[in-house]
N, C-alpha and C positions, 0 to 999 in steps of 0.2 A: 587500146593497144598497149602492150608492155614490151619493153626491150630488155633482154638479158644478154650477158656477155660471158664467154668462157674462152680464155686465151685470145686468139685472133678471130674467133667465131662470134658473130652477133646473131641473135635469134629474136625476131619480131613476131610476137604472138597476138592473135586476135581471137576472142571468143565468138563463135558463130552459133547463135541461139537456135536457129532453125535446124541446123545440122547436128547440134549437140556435141560440137567438137571445137578444138583450137586449130587455127591455121597458123602454122609457124614457118616463116620464111627465114632461111639460113643464108648468111653471107660470110665470107672470109676476106678480111682486109678490103671490104667494100665491093667485092665481086660476088654476085649472087650464085649460090650453089644449088638451090632448089627449095622445095616446099614440102613440109611434112604435115599431115593431119593427125592430130592426137585426140582421141576420145576422152571424155570426162571420166575420172576414176569412178568405179562402182560405189565406193564408200567415201563420200566427201567428208573431210574434217573442217572444211571452210567453204564459203560460197565459190562458185566457178569464176568469179571476177576478183577474188582476193589475190593480193600480191603473191602469197605462197602457192596458190594454184597455178599462176602463170609461171612461177619458177619451176614447179614440177613438170608442167607441160614443156617448157624449154629443155629441161633435162631429158625428158622422154624423146623429144624431137632430135636432140643431139645423138642419143643412143640409136634411134632408128636410122638417122643419116649416116652414122658410122657403119652400121650394118649394111646399108644399101650402097656404100661406097661414095656417097656425096661428100663426105668429110674424111680427112686423114687424122689419125690420132695426134699428130703433131700440131693440128689446128686447135686443139682443145686443151684447156688447163685441167690438170688432174689433181684430185684430193684423195683422201683415204676411202671415201664411199663412192667414187666415180667422178664424173665431170664436176669441177668447181664452178659454180654459177654466181655471178654478181649482177646487180642492177646496172643496166647499160644507160648511156646517155642518148637523148633524142637528137 
């Protein structure tokens, strides 16, 4: 499991080998907002369990959650290229 943070949003991602996807649970200030399932990228530049792969899965989960209305833009820290992601604490 990997935890990523963006603003007040925390994303906990787990690689699911059988399903070939990441299960990303999203919460804001400790309150669970939902789960997003993110498929593995078609062109991997690293293994599916590499730290950079989890970061990209968290970024995608945040984007999907914003689109689905699970998150508000104010819940996320923004950078030049979209959501700013950092490694979260367990």
